[in-house]
C-alpha positions as CSV (number, residue, x, y, z in Angstrom):
1,M,111.6,94.4,157.0
2,K,112.6,90.8,157.4
3,K,115.7,89.3,155.9
4,I,116.0,85.6,155.0
5,K,118.9,83.8,153.3
6,Y,118.5,81.7,150.2
7,T,120.7,79.6,148.0
8,Y,120.4,79.6,144.3
9,W,122.2,78.3,141.1
10,K,121.6,78.4,137.4
11,D,121.3,75.3,135.2
12,E,121.0,75.5,131.5
13,N,117.6,77.1,131.4
14,F,116.4,78.0,134.9
15,Y,117.5,79.6,138.1
16,L,116.8,77.2,141.0
17,G,116.8,77.9,144.7
18,Y,115.5,77.4,148.2
19,L,115.2,79.2,151.4
20,N,118.1,78.2,153.7
21,D,115.7,77.6,156.6
22,Y,113.6,75.3,154.4
23,P,116.0,73.4,152.0
24,D,113.5,70.6,151.3
25,Y,111.3,73.1,149.3
26,Q,112.9,74.2,146.0
27,T,111.5,76.5,143.4
28,Q,112.6,77.9,140.1
29,G,112.3,80.8,137.7
30,M,113.4,81.8,134.2
31,S,115.3,84.7,135.6
32,K,116.8,85.5,139.0
33,E,114.0,88.1,139.6
34,E,111.3,85.5,138.9
35,L,113.1,83.0,141.3
36,I,113.1,85.6,144.0
37,D,109.4,86.3,143.5
38,N,108.7,82.5,143.7
39,L,110.8,82.3,146.9
40,K,108.7,85.0,148.4
41,E,105.5,83.2,147.5
42,L,106.9,80.0,148.9
43,L,107.7,81.7,152.2
44,K,104.2,83.1,152.4
45,D,102.8,79.6,151.8
46,I,105.1,78.1,154.5
47,E,104.3,80.8,157.0
48,S,100.5,80.5,156.4
49,D,100.7,76.7,157.0
50,E,99.6,76.0,153.4
51,I,102.3,73.3,153.2
52,P,102.0,70.5,155.7
53,Y,104.8,68.8,157.6
54,I,107.3,71.6,157.3
55,R,110.8,70.7,158.6
56,K,112.4,73.6,160.4
57,V,116.0,74.3,161.2
58,E,116.9,76.0,164.4
59,E,120.0,76.5,166.5
60,L,120.5,74.7,169.8
61,V,122.6,76.4,172.5
62,V,124.4,74.0,174.8
63,A,126.3,75.2,177.9
């Protein structure tokens, strides 16, 4: 099982959020559960290269 962090918030009508590794790609849902389902679908699209020009965040270790 893989774990990935996400950020979300609620506006007047929707839950909005994004995967922390891919903050440029937001999604939404009418409920938090729908938002989570949409985030999972987004991750599948990102990992299958369905979305071009994905910006990725990684950590650089400097000695």
